[in-house]
Structures are given as structure tokens and as C-alpha cells.
C-alpha positions in Angstrom: -38.7 -40.4 23.3 -35.2 -41.5 23.2 -33.7 -44.7 22.5 -30.0 -46.0 22.6 -28.4 -47.1 19.3 -25.5 -49.3 18.7 -23.1 -48.0 16.3 -21.6 -50.3 14.0 -22.3 -48.0 11.2 -24.5 -45.1 11.0 -25.5 -42.8 7.9 -27.1 -39.6 8.6 -28.6 -38.4 5.6 -30.1 -34.9 4.7 -33.9 -35.5 5.4 -36.4 -36.0 2.4 -37.3 -32.4 2.2 -33.8 -31.4 1.8 -33.4 -33.7 -1.1 -36.2 -32.5 -2.6 -34.3 -29.2 -3.1 -32.0 -31.2 -5.4 -28.8 -29.2 -4.0 -25.9 -30.8 -5.8 -23.1 -33.2 -4.1 -25.2 -32.6 -1.0 -23.1 -34.4 1.9 -24.5 -37.7 3.0 -22.6 -38.0 6.6 -21.3 -41.1 7.7 -19.9 -42.6 10.7 -17.3 -45.5 10.3 -17.9 -48.6 12.0 -15.4 -49.4 15.0 -15.3 -45.4 16.2 -16.5 -46.6 19.5 -19.6 -43.5 19.1 -22.4 -43.7 21.3 -25.5 -42.3 19.9 -29.0 -41.8 21.7 -31.6 -40.7 19.3 -34.7 -38.4 20.5 -37.9 -38.5 18.7 -40.5 -35.5 19.1 -44.2 -35.6 18.6 -43.7 -34.6 14.9 -41.3 -37.5 14.1 -38.3 -35.4 13.7 -35.0 -37.1 15.4 -32.2 -35.6 17.0 -28.9 -38.0 17.4 -26.7 -37.6 20.0 -23.4 -38.6 19.7 -20.4 -38.9 22.1 -17.1 -40.5 23.0 -15.5 -39.5 20.3 -17.0 -38.2 16.8 -15.5 -39.2 13.6 -17.7 -38.4 10.1 -17.3 -37.6 6.7 -19.1 -36.7 3.8 -19.5 -40.0 1.5 -17.2 -39.4 -1.6 -16.0 -35.8 -1.1 -12.9 -36.4 0.9 -13.4 -35.2 4.0 -13.6 -35.9 7.8 -15.0 -34.5 10.6 -13.5 -35.2 14.4 -14.7 -34.1 17.6 -15.3 -35.0 21.3 -18.9 -34.9 21.0 -21.8 -33.7 18.4 -25.7 -33.5 18.1 -27.4 -34.0 14.5 -30.5 -32.3 13.8 -32.0 -34.2 10.9 -34.6 -32.6 9.8 -32.3 -29.4 9.2 -29.0 -31.8 7.8 -27.5 -29.8 10.6 -24.3 -31.1 12.3 -23.1 -29.8 15.3 -19.6 -30.8 17.1 -18.1 -29.7 20.4 -14.7 -30.1 21.6 -11.1 -30.2 19.9 -13.0 -30.4 16.4 -11.1 -30.9 13.3 -12.6 -30.3 9.7 -10.1 -32.0 7.2 -10.2 -31.9 3.5 -7.6 -31.7 0.6 -8.0 -27.6 0.4 -8.3 -27.1 4.2 -7.7 -27.9 7.6 -9.9 -26.0 10.1 -9.7 -26.3 13.9 -11.7 -24.7 16.7 -13.7 -24.7 20.2 -17.3 -26.0 18.5 -18.5 -26.3 14.5 -21.6 -26.7 13.2 -21.6 -28.4 9.6 -24.5 -27.8 7.1 -25.1 -30.8 4.5 -27.1 -29.0 2.3 -24.9 -26.5 1.1 -21.4 -28.0 2.1 -20.8 -25.0 4.7 -19.2 -24.9 8.3 -19.2 -22.4 10.7 -16.6 -22.6 13.2 -16.5 -20.6 16.7 -13.4 -20.4 19.4 -9.6 -20.2 18.9 -10.3 -20.8 14.6 -7.2 -21.7 12.7 -8.2 -22.7 9.1 -4.9 -23.9 7.2 -5.1 -23.6 3.6 -3.5 -25.9 0.9 -1.4 -23.1 -0.5 0.1 -22.6 2.7 -2.2 -19.5 4.1 -3.4 -19.3 7.6 -6.7 -17.6 9.1 -7.1 -17.4 13.1 -10.0 -15.7 14.4 -12.7 -16.0 16.8 -15.3 -17.1 14.4 -15.2 -18.3 10.5 -17.1 -19.9 7.7 -15.8 -22.0 5.6 -17.6 -23.0 1.9 -16.8 -25.9 0.4 -15.9 -25.7 -3.4 -18.5 -27.3 -5.4 -19.7 -27.7 -9.2 -22.1 -24.7 -8.2 -19.5 -22.6 -6.2 -16.2 -23.3 -8.0 -14.3 -21.2 -5.4 -13.8 -22.1 -1.9 -15.1 -19.4 0.6 -13.6 -18.2 4.1 -15.0 -15.6 6.1 -14.0 -14.3 9.2 -15.3 -11.3 11.2 -14.1 -10.5 14.7 -10.9 -9.1 13.4 -9.2 -12.0 12.6 -5.5 -12.4 11.4 -4.2 -13.7 7.8 -0.6 -15.1 7.0 -0.3 -14.8 3.4 2.7 -17.2 1.7 4.6 -15.2 -0.8 6.4 -17.7 -3.0 9.5 -17.0 -4.9 8.6 -17.7 -8.8 12.1 -16.7 -10.0 13.1 -20.1 -10.0 16.0 -19.3 -7.6 15.2 -21.3 -4.7 14.3 -18.8 -2.6 12.5 -19.2 0.8 9.0 -17.8 0.8 7.8 -14.7 2.8 5.1 -14.1 4.4 2.6 -11.2 4.7 0.3 -10.6 7.7 -3.3 -9.1 7.3 -5.3 -7.9 10.3 -9.1 -6.3 9.7 -11.8 -6.1 11.2 -13.4 -8.9 8.7 -11.7 -11.1 6.1 -12.9 -13.1 3.2 -10.6 -15.2 0.9 -12.2 -16.6 -2.0 -10.2 -19.4 -4.2 -6.5 -19.7 -3.3 -5.4 -15.9 -4.4 -8.1 -13.6 -3.8 -8.4 -11.4 -0.1 -11.2 -8.9 0.7 -10.3 -7.0 3.8 -12.6 -4.6 5.2 -12.4 -2.1 8.5 -8.9 -1.0 9.9 -6.9 -3.1 7.6 -3.2 -3.4 8.1 -0.9 -5.5 6.0 3.0 -6.1 7.2 5.3 -7.0 4.6 8.9 -7.2 5.0 9.5 -4.3 2.8 6.6 -2.3 3.9 3.8 -1.3 5.9 0.3 -0.8 4.6 -3.1 0.6 6.3 -6.5 1.5 4.9 -9.9 0.9 5.7 -10.4 -1.7 3.1 -7.9 -3.7 0.7 -8.3 -6.2 -2.2 -5.0 -8.6 -2.6 -4.5 -11.2 -5.5 -1.9 -13.0 -4.8 -2.0 -14.8 -8.3 -1.3 -11.4 -9.9 1.0 -10.0 -7.0 -1.4 -7.1 -6.7 -3.1 -5.1 -4.2 -5.4 -2.3 -3.9 -5.8 -0.1 -0.4 -8.7 2.0 -0.6 -10.2 4.7 2.2 -7.7 6.7 3.7 -4.9 4.5 2.2 -1.3 4.7 3.4 1.7 2.9 2.5 5.1 2.8 4.6 8.6 1.2 3.3 10.6 -0.1 5.4 14.6 -0.3 5.7 17.4 2.3 6.3 15.6 5.0 4.1 11.9 5.0 4.8 9.2 6.3 2.7 5.4 7.4 3.3 2.4 7.6 0.5 -0.9 8.4 0.8 -3.6 9.2 -1.4 -7.3 8.3 -2.3 -6.6 4.5 -3.5 -3.1 3.1 -3.3 -2.0 0.0 -5.8 0.9 -2.0 -4.9 2.7 -4.5 -8.0 4.6 -7.0 -6.8 7.0 -9.5 -8.3 9.1 -12.4 -6.6 8.1 -11.0 -3.1 9.3 -7.3 -3.7 7.1 -4.6 -4.1 8.1 -2.9 -7.7 5.4 -0.1 -8.2 3.2 1.6 -5.9 0.4 4.2 -7.6 -1.6 6.6 -5.4 -4.5 8.4 -7.0 -6.1 11.0 -6.3 -4.5 13.2 -3.9 -1.0 11.6 -4.1 1.4 12.5 -1.3 5.0 10.9 -0.9 7.7 11.7 1.4 11.1 10.4 1.7 14.0 11.7 3.0 15.2 13.5 0.1 12.2 14.1 -1.8 8.3 15.5 -1.0 5.7 14.8 -3.9 2.3 16.3 -4.1 -0.1 15.7 -7.0 -3.3 14.0 -8.4 -1.5 10.7 -9.3 1.9 9.5 -7.8 4.0 6.6 -9.0 6.6 5.3 -7.3 9.2 2.2 -8.6 11.1 0.4 -6.1 13.9 -2.1 -5.9 15.4 -4.0 -3.0 13.2 -2.1 -0.9 14.0 1.3 -1.8 13.0 4.0 -3.9 14.6 4.3 -7.5 11.9 6.8 -9.5 9.2 8.9 -8.7 6.7 10.1 -11.0 3.8 12.5 -10.4 1.1 14.3 -12.7 -2.2 15.8 -13.0 -4.6 18.1 -13.3 -4.0 19.9 -10.3 -0.2 20.3 -11.4 2.8 18.3 -9.4 5.0 20.0 -6.7 8.1 18.2 -5.7 10.1 20.0 -2.5 13.5 18.8 -1.4 16.0 20.5 0.7 16.3 24.5 0.5 14.1 24.1 -3.0 10.6 23.7 -4.7 9.5 22.6 -8.2 5.8 22.9 -9.8 5.2 21.9 -13.3 2.2 19.7 -15.4 4.4 16.6 -14.5 7.6 15.7 -12.7 9.8 12.9 -13.2 12.2 12.2 -10.7 15.4 9.9 -10.6 16.4 8.6 -7.3 19.0 5.4 -7.1 19.0 4.1 -4.0 16.6 6.6 -2.7 18.6 9.6 -3.1 17.8 12.3 -5.9 19.7 12.5 -8.5 17.8 14.4 -11.1 14.2 15.9 -11.3 12.6 16.8 -14.5 9.8 19.3 -14.7 7.6 18.9 -17.5 5.4 21.8 -18.7 4.7 24.9 -17.3 7.9 24.5 -14.9 8.8 27.1 -12.1 11.2 26.2 -9.5 12.4 28.2 -6.7 15.1 28.3 -4.0 16.4 29.9 -1.2 19.0 32.8 -2.2 22.9 32.3 -1.4 23.9 31.4 2.0 25.5 35.0 1.9 22.3 36.7 0.9 20.0 38.0 3.5 16.6 38.5 1.7 13.0 37.5 2.3 12.2 36.7 -1.3 13.4 33.4 -2.8 15.6 32.9 -6.4 13.5 31.6 -8.6 13.1 30.1 -12.6 10.7 29.1 -15.0 10.6 27.9 -18.4 8.6 25.2 -20.2 10.9 22.5 -18.8 13.2 22.5 -16.0 15.8 19.9 -15.3 17.8 20.2 -11.6 20.7 17.7 -11.1 22.2 17.1 -7.7 25.4 15.8 -6.5 25.9 12.2 -5.5 26.5 11.0 -1.8 28.0 8.4 -0.1 25.7 5.7 0.1 26.8 4.8 4.0 26.0 8.4 5.0 22.3 8.4 5.8 21.9 11.9 7.0 23.7 14.1 4.3 21.2 15.9 2.1 22.5 15.9 -1.7 23.6 19.2 -2.9 22.2 20.8 -6.3 24.6 21.0 -8.9 22.8 22.6 -12.0 19.6 23.8 -13.1 18.5 24.2 -16.7 15.5 25.8 -18.0 14.6 25.2 -21.8 11.5 26.8 -23.7 11.1 30.7 -22.9 12.9 30.5 -20.1 13.2 32.9 -17.2 15.5 33.5 -14.0 15.7 35.7 -11.2 18.7 35.2 -8.5 20.5 37.0 -5.9 24.0 37.4 -5.2 26.0 39.2 -2.3 27.3 42.3 -3.3 30.9 43.3 -2.7 29.3 46.9 -2.2 26.9 46.3 0.6 26.0 44.2 3.6 24.0 41.0 2.9 20.8 41.9 3.0 21.3 44.6 0.2 22.6 42.0 -2.4 22.6 42.4 -6.2 19.7 41.2 -8.3 20.1 39.6 -11.8 17.2 39.2 -14.0 17.6 37.0 -17.2 15.3 35.7 -20.4 16.2 33.4 -23.3 15.7 30.3 -24.8 17.9 28.3 -22.6 19.3 29.2 -19.3 22.2 27.1 -17.5 23.0 27.6 -13.8 25.7 25.8 -12.3 25.9 25.6 -8.8 29.2 25.4 -6.6 29.0 25.0 -2.8 25.0 25.7 -2.7 26.1 29.1 -4.5 25.5 30.1 -7.9 28.6 30.0 -9.8 27.8 30.5 -13.6 24.6 31.5 -15.5 24.6 30.8 -19.5 21.9 32.2 -21.7 21.2 30.6 -24.9 19.8 32.2 -27.6 17.3 35.6 -27.5 19.2 36.2 -24.4 18.5 39.6 -22.2 18.7 40.6 -18.9 19.6 43.3 -16.0 21.7 43.3 -12.9 20.8 46.0 -9.9 23.3 46.9 -7.5 22.5 48.3 -4.2 23.5 51.9 -4.0 26.5 52.5 -1.5 27.1 55.5 0.8 29.1 58.3 0.0 30.7 61.1 2.1 29.1 63.6 0.1 25.9 65.2 1.6 24.1 64.9 -1.9 25.0 61.0 -2.2 24.3 60.4 1.5 21.3 60.9 1.5 20.5 58.7 -1.2 18.0 55.9 -0.2 19.8 52.6 0.4 17.0 50.3 -0.3 16.9 46.3 -1.8 15.8 46.9 -5.6 12.3 45.0 -6.2 12.6 42.1 -8.8 12.0 43.1 -12.4 9.4 40.1 -13.1 7.2 38.6 -10.9 7.2 34.6 -10.7 4.5 32.6 -11.9 1.9 32.4 -9.1 2.0 28.9 -7.5 -1.4 26.7 -6.3 -1.3 25.6 -2.8 0.5 22.4 -1.7 -2.8 19.8 -1.4 -2.7 17.5 1.6 
């Protein structure tokens, strides 16, 4: 049976059966008088009522500071469920949600929005998507929760806490589904893309805590730095640490792989330090050893520390069981590379003009300490380029200085031993002319290198 109700004040409360569940702070919906809303009540054979509301609906939960607005609505009294249609707006101090349709569940203070959903949170964050569920904060649910499937888009406000008055930046998050809790926690899963002014991060799932300026990317994650000198970092799990809107540290483990214009690092764990959107320092370590690759040079050790101000490599330190190899001098033709080993190897590179973004740093000096060994080739004055002089030295410390990418001087300190082999020269005498002219083999073999793991 349907009957028309004249509304001065209509109170829509949960039924007795719903109240019997004793849900704390359940919503008693109220339509304020004077709204012009019309209502039709339909009662079925079991006595359950359905109330149809039209001509503009305004409602709120008594004493809870929220308001629901829509063109029309339908209230299912036995379920404590209000279904709103057309220009739906939900407002409360912590959130404003708009959509085409919305269902409000009185019993658990939960709304389900569909169609062009926009949720503006009090901290400035904004969610947009096809569907969203918002769970209000209650004594039993201290943190409000916003859940959105259907590949929503979230704009996160990044505020400067340094007190310098900088305007806030934004980070944009896109994923198959996003779950937000309270004012700071964001969980995203399924083809996650995070775009910030200083980097682009991707992965299959991510967790962000704006209260701690922390983010974690999982399942094939990748972080790409922006700016004039980009870098890329991949690994099993990547953690991003920020402060005052800028990334300060990025850590990848396991299977870390960092690639920049001047340096490539491969190791179980990689720790990148940043300032002003540029790499300043790169550290690598782990059971699988660490490898640094720069133009014409490779360094292998238990751990590697690369100092690279403004993302230009200046110094690379290889610690424990260190090994380095490089292409021979430019005047030498050889299939074999020069190499050096020791407990520690430090390589120093020349600084280059910051404005020159294409130039590569040149090695200036390499020092090996602790049971040091070195094998290097030099162009011989007695033979062609493919028959160089071979030099092998040992000592406690070996210091090699370079000029124009060529070995200039080699200094060996303590327990110095070595050998130099020159190619055999041709002679006019028959006996000497038959002497084979072959490139001498290295007097010592370099340490074995494990392959780079991608």
C-alpha cells in the first residue's frame, strides 16, 4: 500500500532489529523541515516500509555533522539503507564525496558511490574514479577508510614542513585499486604508477605513508629520476624516503640495478642518495657481490661506494676482494683488458663542466691497497699496436696515474715485484727473422668474475 506523506520533519531511523545489534553511533537520518521534499511510503505484506523521496533530498545523521544531498532517494527502512540518485553530494568535516548515485548504510556509517566519483579529503588529497566506498571514522573504527576499484586516480598533496612557506606539490597515483586509511596511508595494487615532480615510480603494488614521507614499491618495481640527468633503479622491493617534498634516498633489494649516464651498479642491495633531483652517492653491497660499470671500466667487490655530486661520478671505492678492469690504452690493439686487484680499490675521475651533459668523466687515478696486483698493456716503440708491451707488478699499494686515458706512471709501494715483456722485433739475419712475433701472454690470470645478474 502506498500513501503520500506531507513532510515537515521526517526521521528515518534504523529498525528495531537493526538497533538490536547495538552498533555504536549508528546513523539516524533526518530530513529537515522546509526542504520541499515529497515522500511516498509503500508497505509490503510483511509490514516493511520503503519510502520514496523526490523534488530534492537533504538529509543528515543526527549529531554527526554530515549532510546528504540528491535529486531523489529511496529509503529501505528494514535495512537502514538510503539510496540517492542524481547530483549526489555527501559532506562531513573530513570528506566531501560527489557521484551520480550513492548508497548510505546507516548501521556501519558507510557510503557506496558510483558514477564519476570525486572524493575530496580534508588534508587536500583527491580521489577520482568510477566507484568508491567511504567508511566514516567511528569509536570502533578510528581511521576513516576510502576504497576505490576500477583503476582510480589519486592526487596526494605533498606539503613542505621546513617552514619556508613553499607551495605544496602533488603526487599522482594510478592503480587498479586504491585503499586509503586516515590522513596518510595509501595502499595501491595492480599496475601502479606514481608520478612526482622528481620521479616516476611503477610496480604491481605500493604502500605510501605521507606522515613519514615513505613509499614502498613491490613486484617488479622501477623508479626513474627526472631532470636533465635521469637515472633508473629496479629491484625486488624499492623503498623511497623523502623530506620537504624531495626524494632523499631510494633503496632497492634484492636484485638491485641502477643505471645513470655515468655509472651502472648491479648488486643484491643498492642505496641511492639524492639532492635537488640528482644522484649524489650510490652504494651497493650483498652476498652476490657488487659491480660498477662506467665508460671503458668495470669494478667488482664485496661492496662499492660511488661519490657522484650532481650525478657526475667523481670517486668509486671498491671494498674487500676488489677487482677492476678496463680497456687498454687508445694506442693499443688487444683482445685482453688491463686489470687490477687488491683488498681495496679506489678510482678517481676528473670533474667536468656541469653544463656539458654529454661528456663522460675520465679516470685520473686508480689506487689498489692490500695484496695489490696489476696487469696493463702499453704501446711498444719496437712493434705494431697489436703487439704491446706487457707489464705485471705486485706490491702492498699500486698507484696508477692516467693522462688522456693512457697510463702515465705506475708507483708500487712495499714488497714491489714485477716483470715487463717487450715484443720481439724483426731482424735482417735469417736466424732472428724466424723468431715468432706473437703477443706474450699475461704472467698472471685475473680473478674470475661472476656474471652480472639482471
